[in-house]
N, C-alpha and C positions, 0 to 999 in steps of 0.2 A: 625579525615578519611578522608585522600589526595584520590579523585579519578582519576585516570592517564587513559588519552585515548590509545589506544591500536594504535602503528606503522603503521601498516596494514589495518587494519579494522576500525579505528577511533571507535571502540565499549568501553567499559567500560572496565576498567582494577580496577575489587576491592584490595581491601590489601591481600596480601597471595596469592594471586590467579594469574597465567600468569609468563611469561618468561623476564626473562629482560638482554640484551647482550649490554655489553658495546666494542665501539670499540678502534682502540689504537690510537687516536685523543681524548678519552675520550667522547665521546656523546652516549645516554643511548637512546636503544631503547625497549620502554616496547610492550610485546605480551599480546594480549588475551589468546592464545592458541597453543599447539605444530604447527599447521592448519598456523596461522599468520608464524609464527619462520620461520616452513619449508618453505615457499613462499618466506619468504625473505631472507633463505638461498640460495632459488635460483632464484636468483636477480630479480623477477617478479616487476612486477608496477605493486600497485593497480591501476591505471589507467585504469590497462585492462583489472581486472580483476573482473568480472562480478558479485557478491557479496562483493564488498568491494563497504561502502561509499564513496570513491571519484569516481569510476566509474558511481553509479547512482548519482553523483550531476555533474558530467562531462557529463552527456546523459541527464539532464534535467531529472531526474525518481526523482529528491529530491530537495526539496529549498535548492536553495543555499545563498541569498539574502536577511538577513527575522531581522527585526532592536531585533527579543527575540534571537538568537545566540548571542549577545553581553554579555551580561549580564552569557552566560554561559563559557569564559573566566578565562582565570587564571592566580591571583590573589598575589602574593608572597610576597606584604606589608600586614606585620600582623596589624591586628584591634586591639583597645581596646572594650573588652568584656562588650556593653551595652545593659539590660533590654529593651529597648522603642525600639532600633537601632534592637536590632533581631529577635524580636514580629516582626516589618514593615516589614522588611525581607522578615520572613514568610509568611504573609498575599502577596507581594510581587509575592510570588516565584507561590504560586498557581494563583495569577492572569494570571502571563504572562507564565505558563506550558498552561493556558484554551486560552490564545489568541493562542500559538502556537500551540493549536493542529487546533484551528477553521480554524487557516490559513492553514493549513498544509491537512486538509479537503478540505478548498475548489480550492489547488495546483492540488490535485490527482483527484475532480470534472472537474478541467477544460482539464486534458491530458485527462478526461474518454469524451469526448464529443460527437466525431464521433466515439465511438465507435462499440456504439447499431446500430447504420446502417453500418458500414463496415461490421458487421457481419454480414449482414440481406442479405446485397451485395451479399459476398461468397458464404451463403448459394441458394440461391436463384440460380448464376451462378450452385452448383456443381449437385445444384435439375438439368438444366438445362441440363447442360453435362449425368446423367448417369439416366432419365426419363423413357432409357428405364425399368430401376431395376426395378423402383419400378413400374408400368405401364402392366401389366398381355396383349400381342401383342391380342391373341384370343378373351380375353372380349373386346378391343376397337375393334374387326371388327364386334362383335354380335352385337353390341348394339355402334355407336360413341355418342349417348349422354353422356357415363362417361363426357368420355376431357372436354365439355361444361360443366359452371357456372349454378349451377342450384339457382333460383331464389329461396332468405329466403322468407317464408313467415311467420305470424306472426298469430301465435295461440295463443289466449285471452284464459282462462281458468277464469271460474265464482270461487273467492272464496269461497270454503264452510268456514260456522262456523259452529265449533262442538262442545261441550258444555263449553268443556275443557276454549273456544276464550271466549266465553260469561260470561265465571264466572270469566275472568282476568278484563272484560269491565264491 
């Protein structure tokens, strides 16, 4: 079973699915769905369409260079069947898949490093600009202590031992 790649969005095209377009110069284009085919006919560039793999790779959203991508390359030379080689290949595929997912997770975490601080700064700025919507002006005039931060007093609550707790101990 040969799995092809969509020419436009780079997703997998399974046998019996998608559309195949053959140009006059015998170049074959395979598309996973009509959305990709229509975009191709409209002469759109996949690197400029935000939902494609080409766009995501070009703009640093997905990993571009990784040794695990080399295993995914298409090989046209048929190999003689050998049970041991097949068994080892299947084991290697599982390991490679795990390595790839781990690297993708690390890549995503690196991209999101400054995101939390940025979101907090944006929220603080928005709160600063529209504080009049949050605070009631009359209540502030009556009691100005509402604007000042209150001291946090720690209160110790003694732990009461109930009969259930004593039985468990």
